[in-house]
C-alpha positions as CSV (number, residue, x, y, z in Angstrom):
1,X,246.3,92.4,8.3
2,X,247.8,89.8,10.6
3,X,251.9,88.7,11.8
4,X,253.6,87.1,9.4
5,X,254.0,83.3,8.4
6,X,254.9,81.5,11.7
7,X,257.6,79.1,12.6
8,X,256.1,76.1,11.4
9,X,255.2,77.2,8.2
10,X,259.0,78.5,7.9
11,X,260.2,75.1,8.8
12,X,257.8,73.7,6.1
13,X,260.1,76.4,3.6
14,X,263.1,74.7,4.8
15,X,261.8,71.0,3.9
16,X,261.6,72.2,0.3
17,X,258.4,73.9,-0.7
18,X,257.9,76.8,-2.3
19,X,255.6,79.4,-0.4
20,X,253.0,82.0,-1.5
21,X,249.1,82.5,-1.1
22,X,245.9,83.7,0.3
23,X,244.3,87.1,-0.9
24,X,244.2,90.2,0.4
25,X,243.1,89.1,4.6
26,X,243.9,87.4,7.7
27,X,243.9,86.3,11.1
28,X,245.4,86.7,14.3
29,X,248.4,84.3,14.6
30,X,247.5,81.1,14.8
31,X,247.8,78.4,17.0
32,X,251.2,76.4,17.1
33,X,250.4,73.1,15.7
34,X,252.7,70.1,15.3
35,X,254.8,71.2,12.1
36,X,254.1,68.3,8.7
37,X,255.9,65.7,8.0
38,X,259.1,66.6,5.6
39,X,258.0,67.5,2.2
40,X,259.4,64.7,0.0
41,X,259.9,63.8,-4.0
42,X,257.3,64.8,-6.2
43,X,256.1,61.0,-8.0
44,X,257.2,60.9,-11.7
45,X,255.2,62.2,-13.9
46,X,254.3,58.6,-14.8
47,X,253.2,57.0,-11.9
48,X,249.9,58.1,-10.2
49,X,250.7,60.5,-6.9
50,X,249.2,59.3,-4.1
51,X,249.6,59.6,0.0
52,X,250.1,57.7,2.9
53,X,247.3,56.9,5.5
54,X,243.7,58.6,5.4
55,X,244.8,61.1,2.9
56,X,245.0,58.3,0.1
57,X,241.5,57.9,0.1
58,X,240.5,61.0,1.3
59,X,242.3,63.7,-0.7
60,X,243.3,61.9,-3.9
61,X,240.0,63.7,-5.6
62,X,241.6,66.9,-5.1
63,X,244.5,65.9,-7.5
64,X,245.5,67.1,-10.4
65,X,244.6,70.4,-12.6
66,X,241.7,72.1,-12.6
67,X,239.8,74.8,-14.8
68,X,237.7,76.6,-12.0
69,X,234.9,79.4,-12.4
70,X,234.4,81.5,-9.4
71,X,231.2,83.6,-8.3
72,X,231.2,85.9,-5.5
73,X,228.1,87.4,-3.7
74,X,228.0,90.5,-2.5
75,X,229.6,90.6,1.3
76,X,231.5,93.1,3.4
77,X,234.3,91.6,3.9
78,X,235.3,92.2,0.4
79,X,233.5,95.3,-0.3
80,X,231.6,94.1,-3.8
81,X,227.8,95.7,-3.5
82,X,227.4,93.0,-6.6
83,X,228.0,89.6,-7.6
84,X,231.4,89.1,-9.2
85,X,232.7,86.7,-11.5
86,X,236.1,85.5,-12.8
87,X,237.8,82.4,-13.5
88,X,241.2,81.0,-13.3
89,X,243.0,77.9,-13.0
90,X,243.9,75.3,-9.5
91,X,247.1,72.6,-9.4
92,X,246.8,70.0,-6.0
93,X,250.1,68.0,-6.2
94,X,250.9,65.2,-3.4
95,X,254.3,65.4,-1.5
96,X,254.6,62.2,0.6
97,X,251.6,63.2,3.4
98,X,251.5,66.5,2.2
99,X,249.1,67.4,-0.4
100,X,250.5,71.4,-2.3
101,X,247.6,73.1,-3.8
102,X,248.2,76.5,-5.9
103,X,245.2,78.6,-7.5
104,X,245.1,81.6,-9.5
105,X,241.6,83.5,-10.2
106,X,241.0,86.8,-12.3
107,X,238.1,88.8,-11.7
108,X,236.7,92.4,-11.9
109,X,237.7,92.6,-7.8
110,X,241.3,91.3,-8.9
111,X,243.4,89.2,-9.2
112,X,243.0,86.7,-6.1
113,X,246.1,83.8,-5.2
114,X,246.9,81.3,-2.6
115,X,248.9,78.0,-1.7
116,X,247.4,75.8,0.4
117,X,249.7,72.6,1.9
118,X,247.2,70.2,3.5
119,X,248.1,67.6,5.7
120,X,246.6,64.9,8.3
121,X,246.3,65.3,12.0
122,X,246.1,62.0,14.0
123,X,245.8,63.6,17.2
124,X,242.2,65.3,16.6
125,X,241.5,63.0,13.3
126,X,241.2,66.5,11.1
127,X,242.9,68.0,9.0
128,X,244.9,70.9,9.1
129,X,245.3,73.3,6.4
130,X,247.4,76.5,5.8
131,X,247.3,78.8,3.2
132,X,249.7,81.8,2.4
133,X,249.3,84.7,0.5
134,X,252.1,86.2,-2.0
135,X,252.6,88.9,0.9
136,X,253.7,86.1,3.0
137,X,249.9,85.9,5.3
138,X,248.9,82.8,6.5
139,X,245.1,81.3,7.3
140,X,245.3,78.1,9.2
141,X,241.9,76.0,8.6
142,X,240.6,72.8,9.5
143,X,239.0,70.0,7.5
144,X,236.7,67.3,8.3
145,X,235.0,64.8,6.6
146,X,230.8,64.5,6.9
147,X,229.4,61.9,4.8
148,X,230.4,63.0,1.3
149,X,231.3,66.3,1.6
150,X,234.8,68.2,3.2
151,X,233.9,70.8,5.6
152,X,236.8,73.6,6.3
153,X,236.3,76.2,9.0
154,X,238.6,79.2,9.5
155,X,238.3,82.8,11.0
156,X,240.1,85.6,11.2
157,X,240.4,89.6,11.3
158,X,240.9,92.0,8.0
159,X,242.5,95.2,9.0
160,X,243.0,96.4,4.7
161,X,241.5,99.4,3.9
162,X,239.0,99.8,7.0
163,X,238.8,102.4,9.7
164,X,237.2,99.4,11.7
165,X,238.6,96.0,12.0
166,X,236.7,93.3,11.1
167,X,236.4,90.0,12.7
168,X,235.3,87.1,10.4
169,X,234.2,83.3,10.2
170,X,234.1,81.2,6.9
171,X,232.5,77.9,6.6
172,X,232.4,76.0,3.3
173,X,232.8,72.6,1.8
174,X,233.8,70.6,-0.6
175,X,231.1,68.5,-2.9
176,X,232.9,65.6,-5.4
177,X,230.4,65.8,-8.5
178,X,232.0,63.4,-10.7
179,X,235.6,62.3,-11.2
180,X,236.1,65.6,-13.2
181,X,233.7,68.0,-11.4
182,X,234.2,69.8,-7.9
183,X,232.3,72.3,-6.6
184,X,233.4,74.8,-3.5
185,X,231.4,76.7,-1.5
186,X,231.2,78.6,1.5
187,X,229.5,81.7,3.7
188,X,230.6,84.3,5.3
189,X,229.7,85.7,8.8
190,X,231.0,89.5,9.6
191,X,231.3,90.1,12.8
192,X,228.5,89.7,15.2
193,X,226.0,89.5,11.8
194,X,224.4,86.1,10.4
195,X,226.5,84.1,8.1
196,X,225.8,84.9,4.3
197,X,226.9,83.6,1.0
198,X,230.1,84.2,-0.1
199,X,232.0,82.1,-2.3
200,X,231.3,79.7,-5.0
201,X,233.9,77.4,-7.4
202,X,233.5,74.9,-9.9
203,X,236.5,72.6,-10.4
204,X,236.5,71.1,-13.7
205,X,239.5,68.6,-14.0
206,X,242.2,68.6,-16.6
207,X,244.7,66.3,-15.9
208,X,245.4,64.0,-12.8
């Protein structure tokens, strides 16, 4: 696994966010980035959560509580040779210009759990995402808009339980089906191999 949470995430913790997330693989120490703005007080329950800047229109589709159904395709990264299904929950909340997400899913491969922080980078015109595991490992991701889809890319190195390290790249996308349904799908490339289907997640809104 890679190094512990970078200093920028530590600063984030001090600003008032509780961290723990992304499941059991990680990348090399992330490139230093501009830290997200300090977290602000969450809106009162009776108020609709809003975000400043581009996030106001771009990320509002994620806000709320969700029931999720996951499908993990056979892949060398997780080591499953058959398709795996699972179910869980997710919740995304707005804190000023930052979106905080918590996700939990139970499958026959085990329990997957992570915490995400998403914010807009004015310099690159993309969204930064940091996913953090309960053990404290972090993965940096980038998200861009492509029409009505939200494309995510990240790379890393898996060292857990393998005699040889595996460099991998994941590319994924969110697709908004309706106000109450969002689909997430991804594919993974391990080493010099081709991309193969990795994960599908169907999110059904419980509340917003």
